[in-house]
C-alpha positions as CSV (number, residue, x, y, z in Angstrom):
1,X,-1.5,-9.2,14.2
2,X,-4.2,-10.1,11.5
3,X,-6.8,-12.5,12.6
4,X,-7.2,-14.5,9.2
5,X,-4.0,-13.7,7.6
6,X,-0.3,-13.7,8.0
7,X,2.8,-12.1,6.4
8,X,5.4,-14.1,4.4
9,X,8.8,-13.0,2.9
10,X,9.3,-10.4,5.5
11,X,12.5,-8.5,5.7
12,X,15.0,-9.6,8.0
13,X,16.1,-5.8,8.7
14,X,14.3,-4.1,11.1
15,X,13.4,-0.6,11.3
16,X,12.9,1.8,14.2
17,X,10.5,4.6,15.1
18,X,13.2,7.0,13.8
19,X,13.0,5.5,10.4
20,X,9.2,6.0,10.2
21,X,9.4,9.7,11.7
22,X,12.1,10.4,9.1
23,X,9.5,9.4,6.2
24,X,6.8,11.5,8.2
25,X,9.0,14.5,8.2
26,X,10.0,14.4,4.6
27,X,6.6,14.0,3.2
28,X,4.4,15.8,5.8
29,X,2.3,12.5,6.7
30,X,1.7,10.7,9.6
31,X,1.4,6.7,9.3
32,X,-1.7,5.4,11.0
33,X,-1.3,3.1,13.8
34,X,-1.9,0.0,12.1
35,X,0.6,0.8,9.4
36,X,3.2,1.8,12.1
37,X,2.8,-1.5,13.8
38,X,3.1,-3.3,10.6
39,X,6.3,-1.8,9.5
40,X,7.8,-2.0,12.8
41,X,7.0,-5.9,13.1
42,X,7.3,-6.9,9.3
43,X,9.2,-4.1,7.3
44,X,7.3,-5.1,4.4
45,X,6.4,-8.9,3.6
46,X,3.4,-10.4,1.3
47,X,0.2,-11.4,2.5
48,X,-0.2,-15.2,2.3
49,X,-3.8,-14.8,1.4
50,X,-3.4,-12.2,-1.3
51,X,-6.7,-12.0,-3.4
52,X,-9.7,-9.7,-3.4
53,X,-12.3,-9.8,-5.8
54,X,-12.8,-6.4,-7.3
55,X,-15.9,-4.4,-8.3
56,X,-16.0,-6.3,-11.8
57,X,-15.9,-9.7,-10.1
58,X,-12.4,-10.1,-11.3
59,X,-9.5,-11.6,-8.9
60,X,-6.7,-8.9,-8.0
61,X,-3.6,-9.9,-6.4
62,X,-2.1,-8.0,-3.7
63,X,1.7,-8.2,-3.9
64,X,4.7,-7.2,-1.7
65,X,4.4,-4.3,0.8
66,X,7.1,-1.9,-0.1
67,X,9.8,-2.5,2.6
68,X,11.5,0.5,4.2
69,X,14.7,-1.0,4.4
70,X,15.9,-4.3,2.5
71,X,18.3,-7.1,3.5
72,X,20.0,-6.6,0.3
73,X,20.4,-3.0,0.4
74,X,18.1,-2.5,-2.7
75,X,17.1,1.1,-2.9
76,X,13.6,0.5,-4.3
77,X,11.7,0.8,-1.2
78,X,8.8,2.8,0.2
79,X,11.0,6.0,0.5
80,X,12.0,5.8,-3.2
81,X,8.3,5.1,-4.1
82,X,6.9,8.1,-2.0
83,X,9.7,10.2,-3.7
84,X,8.2,9.4,-7.1
85,X,4.5,9.5,-6.1
86,X,4.8,13.1,-4.3
87,X,6.7,14.6,-7.2
88,X,4.7,17.5,-8.7
89,X,4.9,15.9,-12.1
90,X,3.6,12.7,-11.0
91,X,-0.2,11.5,-11.8
92,X,-0.6,9.6,-8.6
93,X,-3.1,11.2,-6.3
94,X,-1.5,13.1,-3.5
95,X,-4.0,12.1,-1.1
96,X,-3.2,8.5,-1.2
97,X,0.2,6.7,0.1
98,X,1.2,3.4,-1.5
99,X,2.0,0.7,0.5
100,X,2.0,-2.2,-1.8
101,X,1.4,-3.0,-5.5
102,X,0.9,-6.1,-7.9
103,X,2.5,-7.2,-10.8
104,X,0.2,-5.5,-13.4
105,X,0.8,-2.0,-11.9
106,X,-2.1,-1.5,-9.5
107,X,-1.3,0.3,-6.3
108,X,-2.7,-0.5,-2.9
109,X,-2.7,2.7,-0.7
110,X,-3.9,4.2,2.3
111,X,-5.8,7.6,2.4
112,X,-4.5,11.0,3.8
113,X,-8.2,12.3,3.9
114,X,-9.0,13.5,7.2
115,X,-12.2,12.2,7.5
116,X,-11.0,8.5,6.4
117,X,-7.4,8.7,7.2
118,X,-5.8,5.0,6.6
119,X,-8.7,3.9,4.7
120,X,-7.6,1.4,2.0
121,X,-7.8,1.9,-1.7
122,X,-6.4,0.6,-5.0
123,X,-5.4,2.9,-7.6
124,X,-6.1,1.2,-11.0
125,X,-3.7,2.3,-13.6
126,X,-5.7,0.9,-16.3
127,X,-8.7,2.8,-15.9
128,X,-9.6,4.9,-18.5
129,X,-11.1,8.1,-17.4
130,X,-9.5,11.0,-19.6
131,X,-6.2,12.5,-19.9
132,X,-5.2,13.6,-16.4
133,X,-5.8,10.7,-13.8
134,X,-4.7,12.8,-11.0
135,X,-7.7,14.7,-11.4
136,X,-10.1,11.6,-11.4
137,X,-11.2,9.7,-8.0
138,X,-12.4,7.1,-10.6
139,X,-9.0,5.7,-10.5
140,X,-8.9,5.3,-6.7
141,X,-11.2,2.2,-5.7
142,X,-12.3,2.2,-2.1
143,X,-11.4,-1.3,-0.5
144,X,-11.6,-1.1,3.1
145,X,-11.8,1.2,6.4
146,X,-8.3,0.0,7.6
147,X,-5.4,-2.1,7.2
148,X,-6.6,-4.8,9.3
149,X,-10.2,-4.9,7.7
150,X,-8.2,-5.3,4.2
151,X,-6.0,-8.1,5.3
152,X,-8.5,-9.7,7.0
153,X,-10.8,-9.6,3.9
154,X,-8.0,-11.1,1.5
155,X,-8.5,-14.9,0.4
156,X,-6.4,-17.6,-0.8
157,X,-6.0,-18.1,-4.7
158,X,-7.8,-21.4,-5.3
159,X,-6.1,-21.8,-8.6
160,X,-2.6,-21.9,-7.4
């Protein structure tokens, strides 16, 4: 599915169109085609090439994609993540849908904005732009126009 990258540690539990529609109806979102294909094929996983260079020249790691269903029955998946993020009390921007994170709390997301639906951002939880990050787009950093573009721009960590 991706030209320059592959997915590792994918869940054996397969999901269906009904699983995706259930999430779409619950949260009033529509999965971009690329994410729909990704989840139907992999149900999560982690990119083999998983590093991107941020705007400050620092390496950032993309960890695991949130699975919809886990082989071990774990409840911490995309549905639970969306329930937390879409809660009114959450500081997470409502125009972003988290699909992966890294181990220091940065969220990788796709945009719900009509003019850039499916564009990839990361939400920098370490940014300091005031008391209410949900009101600041500066926490959301644009990375790519699509999931494919994002996956193909990732590089291997040469320090491993």
